[in-house]
C-alpha positions as CSV (number, residue, x, y, z in Angstrom):
1,M,-180.8,-203.2,-106.3
2,F,-179.0,-202.6,-103.0
3,D,-181.6,-200.3,-101.5
4,W,-182.5,-202.8,-98.9
5,F,-178.8,-203.0,-97.8
6,N,-178.6,-199.3,-97.5
7,D,-181.7,-199.2,-95.4
8,F,-180.2,-201.9,-93.2
9,L,-177.0,-200.0,-92.7
10,S,-178.9,-196.8,-92.0
11,A,-181.1,-198.5,-89.4
12,K,-178.0,-200.2,-87.8
13,I,-176.1,-196.9,-87.7
14,L,-179.2,-195.2,-86.1
15,L,-179.4,-197.9,-83.4
16,L,-175.6,-197.6,-82.8
17,N,-175.9,-193.8,-82.4
18,T,-178.8,-194.2,-80.0
19,F,-176.9,-196.7,-77.9
20,H,-173.8,-194.5,-78.1
21,W,-175.6,-191.4,-76.8
22,S,-177.4,-193.5,-74.1
23,L,-174.0,-194.2,-72.5
24,F,-173.4,-190.5,-72.1
25,S,-176.9,-189.1,-71.7
26,P,-179.4,-191.3,-69.8
27,F,-181.8,-188.4,-69.7
28,T,-182.0,-188.6,-73.5
29,V,-183.0,-192.2,-73.3
30,D,-185.7,-191.4,-70.7
31,G,-187.0,-188.8,-73.2
32,L,-187.1,-191.3,-76.1
33,F,-188.6,-194.1,-74.2
C-alpha cells in the first residue's frame, strides 16, 4: 500500500547522497554525467 512512498524515499535519499558526494568529489560527478 505504501510501496510508492518507499520508492519516493529511496529516490530522494539517492539524490541526496549523489548531491552530498558531489560536494566532496567533483570528479565523481564528471564520471556520472
